[in-house]
C-alpha positions as CSV (number, residue, x, y, z in Angstrom):
1,M,0.0,0.0,0.0
2,Q,1.3,3.5,-0.8
3,K,2.4,5.4,2.2
4,K,1.1,9.0,2.6
5,D,2.6,11.4,5.0
6,V,0.2,14.2,5.9
7,V,2.0,17.4,7.0
8,S,0.1,19.6,9.4
9,V,0.4,23.1,8.0
10,P,0.0,26.2,10.2
11,Q,-2.3,28.9,9.1
12,C,-0.9,32.0,7.5
13,S,0.3,34.5,10.1
14,D,-1.6,37.3,8.4
15,P,-2.8,39.8,11.1
16,T,-5.9,40.7,9.1
17,A,-8.7,38.7,10.5
18,G,-10.8,38.8,7.3
19,N,-8.3,37.4,4.9
20,E,-9.3,33.8,5.4
21,R,-12.9,34.7,4.8
22,R,-11.9,36.6,1.6
23,R,-9.9,33.6,0.4
24,G,-13.0,31.5,1.0
25,F,-15.0,33.8,-1.2
26,L,-12.3,33.6,-3.9
27,R,-12.4,29.9,-3.8
28,G,-16.1,30.1,-4.7
29,V,-15.5,32.4,-7.7
30,A,-15.5,30.7,-11.1
31,G,-11.7,30.4,-11.4
32,V,-9.6,27.7,-12.8
33,T,-8.0,25.0,-10.6
34,A,-4.5,24.1,-11.6
35,G,-5.1,20.4,-10.9
36,A,-6.4,20.1,-14.5
37,A,-4.1,19.0,-17.3
38,I,-1.9,21.8,-18.5
39,A,-0.8,21.8,-22.1
40,G,3.0,21.2,-22.4
41,F,3.4,19.8,-18.9
42,P,4.4,16.1,-19.2
43,A,3.3,13.4,-16.8
44,I,6.0,12.6,-14.2
45,V,6.5,9.3,-12.5
46,R,4.9,9.4,-9.0
47,S,7.0,8.6,-5.9
48,Q,6.0,6.6,-2.9
49,T,5.4,9.3,-0.3
50,Q,3.2,12.4,-0.3
51,R,3.0,15.5,1.8
52,R,0.0,17.8,1.8
53,F,-0.5,21.5,2.2
54,L,-4.0,21.8,3.4
55,R,-5.1,25.3,2.4
56,P,-5.6,26.1,-1.3
57,L,-3.6,29.0,-2.7
58,V,-5.4,31.7,-4.8
59,A,-3.6,33.2,-7.8
60,G,-4.9,36.3,-9.6
61,L,-3.3,36.7,-13.0
62,N,-3.6,39.2,-15.9
63,S,-2.8,36.5,-18.5
64,K,-5.4,34.4,-20.2
65,Q,-5.9,30.7,-19.6
66,G,-3.4,28.7,-21.7
67,D,-0.9,31.6,-22.0
68,P,2.7,30.5,-20.9
69,S,2.6,33.0,-18.1
70,Y,-0.7,31.4,-16.9
71,N,0.8,27.9,-17.3
72,S,3.8,28.8,-15.3
73,I,1.6,29.2,-12.2
74,A,-1.2,26.7,-13.1
75,G,1.4,24.0,-13.7
76,I,2.9,24.1,-10.2
77,S,0.3,21.9,-8.6
78,K,0.8,19.1,-11.2
79,I,4.5,19.2,-10.9
80,L,4.4,19.3,-7.1
81,R,2.1,16.3,-7.0
82,E,3.9,14.1,-9.6
83,K,7.5,15.0,-9.1
84,Y,7.9,16.3,-5.5
85,D,5.2,14.3,-3.8
86,V,3.3,17.3,-2.4
87,Q,-0.4,17.8,-2.6
88,M,-1.2,21.5,-3.0
89,E,-4.1,23.1,-4.8
90,V,-3.4,26.4,-6.6
91,Q,-6.7,28.0,-7.8
92,V,-5.8,30.3,-10.8
93,H,-8.1,33.2,-11.8
94,P,-7.0,34.5,-15.2
95,S,-7.7,37.6,-17.3
96,S,-7.6,40.1,-14.4
97,S,-10.8,38.6,-13.0
98,L,-9.7,39.6,-9.5
99,G,-8.8,43.1,-10.3
100,T,-6.7,45.5,-12.4
101,D,-2.9,45.2,-12.7
102,I,-2.2,47.4,-9.8
103,S,-5.0,46.2,-7.6
104,Q,-3.8,42.6,-7.9
105,L,-0.2,43.7,-7.1
106,E,-1.6,45.4,-3.9
107,A,-3.8,42.4,-3.1
108,V,-0.9,40.0,-3.0
109,Q,0.9,42.3,-0.6
110,T,-2.1,42.4,1.8
111,G,-2.7,38.7,1.6
112,F,-6.1,39.0,-0.2
113,I,-4.6,36.7,-2.8
114,D,-1.5,34.5,-2.6
115,I,0.2,34.8,-6.0
116,T,0.2,37.2,-8.9
117,S,2.4,38.2,-11.8
118,N,2.9,41.1,-14.1
119,V,5.6,42.6,-16.3
120,T,8.6,44.0,-14.4
121,A,7.6,47.6,-15.2
122,Q,4.4,47.3,-13.1
123,F,6.5,46.6,-10.0
124,S,8.6,49.8,-10.3
125,N,6.2,51.7,-8.0
126,F,7.1,49.2,-5.2
127,S,10.8,48.7,-5.9
128,K,13.4,49.8,-8.4
129,A,15.3,46.5,-8.0
130,F,14.4,45.3,-11.5
131,D,14.3,48.5,-13.4
132,F,17.5,47.4,-15.3
133,V,15.4,44.8,-17.1
134,D,13.3,47.5,-18.7
135,L,16.1,49.6,-20.0
136,P,15.6,49.9,-23.8
137,Y,17.7,47.4,-25.8
138,A,19.0,45.8,-22.6
139,I,17.9,42.2,-23.4
140,T,19.0,41.4,-26.9
141,N,17.4,37.9,-27.5
142,W,15.8,34.9,-25.9
143,D,19.1,33.1,-25.1
144,M,20.3,36.1,-23.1
145,A,16.9,36.4,-21.3
146,L,17.1,32.7,-20.2
147,R,20.7,33.3,-18.9
148,L,19.5,36.3,-17.0
149,F,16.7,34.5,-15.3
150,K,19.1,32.0,-13.6
151,S,22.0,34.4,-13.1
152,D,23.7,35.7,-10.0
153,L,22.4,39.2,-11.1
154,W,18.8,38.0,-11.0
155,R,19.3,36.5,-7.5
156,T,20.9,39.7,-6.2
157,A,18.1,41.8,-7.6
158,A,15.5,39.4,-6.1
159,A,17.2,39.7,-2.6
160,R,17.1,43.5,-2.9
161,F,13.4,43.4,-4.0
162,E,12.4,41.2,-1.0
163,K,14.2,43.5,1.4
164,E,12.4,46.6,-0.1
165,V,9.1,44.9,-0.4
166,P,9.0,42.5,2.7
167,A,5.4,41.5,2.0
168,L,6.5,39.5,-1.1
169,K,8.5,36.5,-2.0
170,V,10.0,36.4,-5.5
171,L,9.2,33.3,-7.7
172,P,11.1,32.2,-10.9
173,P,10.3,34.6,-13.8
174,V,9.0,33.8,-17.2
175,G,9.0,35.6,-20.5
176,G,6.0,37.7,-21.2
177,G,5.7,37.0,-24.9
178,G,9.1,38.1,-26.2
179,F,9.8,41.5,-27.7
180,R,7.1,44.1,-27.8
181,L,5.8,45.5,-31.1
182,L,4.9,49.2,-31.4
183,W,1.3,49.2,-32.5
184,N,-1.0,52.0,-33.6
185,G,-4.2,52.4,-35.7
186,K,-3.2,55.5,-37.7
187,R,-0.2,54.9,-39.9
188,S,2.9,52.8,-40.6
189,L,5.8,53.9,-38.4
190,K,9.2,53.6,-40.1
191,N,11.2,56.2,-38.3
192,A,11.2,57.9,-34.9
193,P,10.4,60.6,-33.9
194,N,8.8,62.1,-37.1
195,D,6.5,59.2,-37.9
196,V,5.5,58.8,-34.2
197,N,5.0,62.4,-33.4
198,G,1.6,63.2,-31.8
199,L,0.4,59.6,-31.3
200,K,-0.8,58.6,-27.9
201,F,0.5,55.2,-26.6
202,R,-0.7,53.2,-23.6
203,T,2.0,52.6,-21.0
204,T,2.4,51.3,-17.5
205,N,3.4,53.7,-14.7
206,S,7.0,52.9,-15.3
207,Q,9.1,56.1,-15.8
208,L,11.4,54.2,-18.2
209,E,8.4,53.1,-20.3
210,I,7.0,56.6,-20.3
211,G,10.4,58.0,-21.1
212,L,10.9,55.7,-24.0
213,V,7.6,56.6,-25.7
214,R,8.5,60.3,-25.3
215,A,12.0,59.7,-26.7
216,W,10.4,58.2,-29.8
217,G,8.1,61.3,-30.2
218,G,4.9,59.8,-28.8
219,N,2.6,60.9,-26.0
220,P,2.6,58.3,-23.1
221,S,-0.8,57.6,-21.5
222,P,-0.6,55.3,-18.5
223,L,-3.7,53.1,-18.6
224,A,-4.8,49.8,-16.9
225,W,-4.5,46.8,-19.2
226,T,-8.2,46.0,-18.7
227,E,-9.1,49.5,-20.1
228,T,-6.8,49.3,-23.1
229,Y,-9.1,47.7,-25.7
230,N,-11.8,50.3,-25.1
231,G,-9.2,53.1,-25.0
232,L,-8.1,52.1,-28.5
233,K,-11.6,51.6,-29.8
234,N,-12.8,55.0,-28.4
235,G,-9.7,57.0,-29.4
236,V,-8.5,57.7,-25.9
237,I,-5.2,56.2,-27.1
238,D,-3.8,55.5,-30.5
239,G,-1.5,52.6,-29.9
240,I,0.3,50.2,-27.6
241,H,3.8,48.7,-27.1
242,V,2.8,45.1,-26.5
243,Q,4.0,41.5,-27.4
244,P,2.3,39.6,-30.2
245,I,0.6,37.0,-28.0
246,W,-1.0,39.6,-25.8
247,T,-2.0,41.7,-28.9
248,F,-3.8,38.7,-30.5
249,T,-5.3,36.8,-27.5
250,F,-6.8,40.0,-26.1
251,N,-8.1,41.0,-29.6
252,M,-6.2,44.2,-29.7
253,H,-5.6,43.6,-33.5
254,E,-9.4,44.3,-34.0
255,V,-8.7,48.0,-33.2
256,L,-5.2,48.3,-34.5
257,K,-3.6,48.0,-38.0
258,F,0.1,48.9,-38.0
259,A,3.1,47.6,-36.0
260,T,6.8,48.2,-36.0
261,A,9.3,45.6,-34.8
262,V,11.4,48.0,-32.7
263,D,12.9,45.1,-30.5
264,A,13.4,47.6,-27.7
265,I,11.8,45.8,-24.7
266,F,11.8,42.1,-24.0
267,A,8.8,41.5,-21.8
268,V,9.5,39.7,-18.5
269,Q,6.6,38.4,-16.4
270,F,7.7,38.9,-12.7
271,Q,6.0,36.4,-10.4
272,V,5.5,36.8,-6.6
273,M,3.9,35.2,-3.6
274,N,2.6,36.7,-0.4
275,K,5.4,36.4,2.2
276,N,3.0,35.2,5.0
277,T,1.8,32.5,2.7
278,W,5.4,31.5,2.0
279,N,6.2,31.5,5.7
280,S,3.2,29.3,6.5
281,M,4.8,26.5,4.5
282,P,7.1,24.0,6.3
283,A,10.7,24.2,5.0
284,A,10.4,20.9,3.1
285,I,7.3,22.1,1.2
286,Q,9.0,25.5,0.6
287,K,11.9,23.7,-1.1
288,A,9.6,21.6,-3.2
289,F,7.4,24.5,-4.1
290,M,10.3,26.6,-5.4
291,A,11.7,23.7,-7.3
292,A,8.3,23.0,-8.9
293,A,7.9,26.7,-9.7
294,Q,11.2,26.7,-11.5
295,D,10.3,23.6,-13.4
296,A,7.0,25.1,-14.5
297,A,8.7,28.4,-15.5
298,D,11.3,26.4,-17.6
299,I,8.4,24.7,-19.5
300,A,6.5,27.9,-19.9
301,N,9.6,29.7,-21.3
302,G,10.0,27.0,-23.9
303,E,6.4,27.4,-24.9
304,D,6.6,31.2,-24.9
305,R,9.7,31.2,-27.2
306,V,7.8,29.2,-29.8
307,L,4.6,31.2,-29.5
308,E,6.2,34.5,-30.1
309,T,6.8,33.5,-33.7
310,Q,3.5,31.8,-34.1
311,F,1.4,34.7,-32.8
312,T,3.4,37.1,-35.0
313,Q,2.3,35.0,-37.9
314,K,-1.3,34.9,-36.7
315,L,-1.3,38.7,-36.7
316,K,0.1,38.8,-40.2
317,D,-2.6,36.3,-41.3
318,A,-5.2,38.7,-39.8
319,K,-3.9,41.3,-42.3
320,M,-2.0,43.3,-39.7
321,D,0.8,45.4,-41.2
322,I,4.1,44.5,-39.3
323,Y,7.1,46.6,-40.5
324,V,10.6,45.4,-39.8
325,P,13.1,48.3,-39.9
326,S,16.2,48.2,-41.9
327,A,19.6,48.3,-40.1
328,A,19.8,52.0,-40.7
329,E,16.2,52.6,-39.5
330,R,16.8,50.4,-36.4
331,K,19.6,52.7,-35.3
332,V,17.2,55.7,-35.4
333,W,14.9,53.8,-33.0
334,Q,17.7,52.5,-30.9
335,A,19.7,55.7,-30.2
336,P,17.0,57.6,-28.2
337,G,16.2,54.4,-26.3
338,E,19.8,53.7,-25.3
339,A,20.2,57.4,-24.3
340,L,17.8,56.7,-21.4
341,W,20.5,54.6,-19.8
342,N,22.3,57.8,-18.8
343,T,19.2,59.8,-17.9
344,L,16.2,57.9,-16.5
345,G,18.5,55.0,-15.8
346,K,21.2,57.0,-14.1
347,D,20.2,55.7,-10.6
348,I,20.4,52.0,-11.6
349,D,23.3,50.2,-10.0
350,R,26.2,50.4,-12.5
351,G,27.3,46.9,-11.4
352,Y,23.9,45.6,-12.5
353,L,24.4,47.1,-15.9
354,K,27.9,45.7,-16.2
355,D,26.7,42.2,-15.2
356,M,23.7,42.4,-17.6
357,V,25.9,43.4,-20.6
358,A,28.2,40.5,-19.8
359,L,25.3,38.1,-20.3
360,R,24.9,39.1,-23.9
């Protein structure tokens, strides 16, 4: 008979009395439980002993079900169960169903939800530890990004982030769809700033992102992702700087026409857990959880790399005009972006920049 070890797990030490009741409510919301089969996650041979974490975790994500950044969280339960002999339910609520980008980032800090993720730029209001990731033309390709994710530089920045935001525990990152395309519904953009001049682009609240749009001649307009489609449809904004998979799966191509492959920002989906939730896990389960999260992120990154090309083609098939600048035109886009390293990026640790360039 298979032996099962049941670990008694203490409750989260969250001082807010209503948090467990709120989590109970969230568990009743029509979310997606990660115990279901996740595409791309292979079956793993089960071992002879199991431990159990008794309380379900709640994850509120901005990605859609099936996206790699969704799978990187949804796949943790399966890997924990089949590879690390830990029973833990992670209830995943996709598509910002639990709130806007910022509200979900705030909710994971208060303990209303246990896990969330978003692009690194959205976390800049809480800590500048990962601002170096969003310097224009910092990450040059997928191979470099994958080296960065497992580098001493990333671990150093994560330790700094956790010190500055003690309510959060950093989880392994995933790509957020590869390089962003500069989209708009007005005209083809072949050169900056002349072609971009006067167009309004949705941004996050990141000063680097806002500065990049300005450097290219556009007007930055910080806007929640959940409001972006209607903003484009109603003319509140003219364009977005977004990856192909997010453009397609959120139907942004219905209200856009032109894109330029500027290759300035490689999107990184930064994943975090509430620190009290983390502390409530026994050490053995913490170790297994982090290993499973890394395994899930590795699989999701493999998916994401392939899907960047596939979704770019889907957009072309949908008659979207995607312009690839010549070498000379690329320099015109790149120069004002790299100039931000010495202005808006002047406060970023120079050691971080040296280590990042060394990863190229």
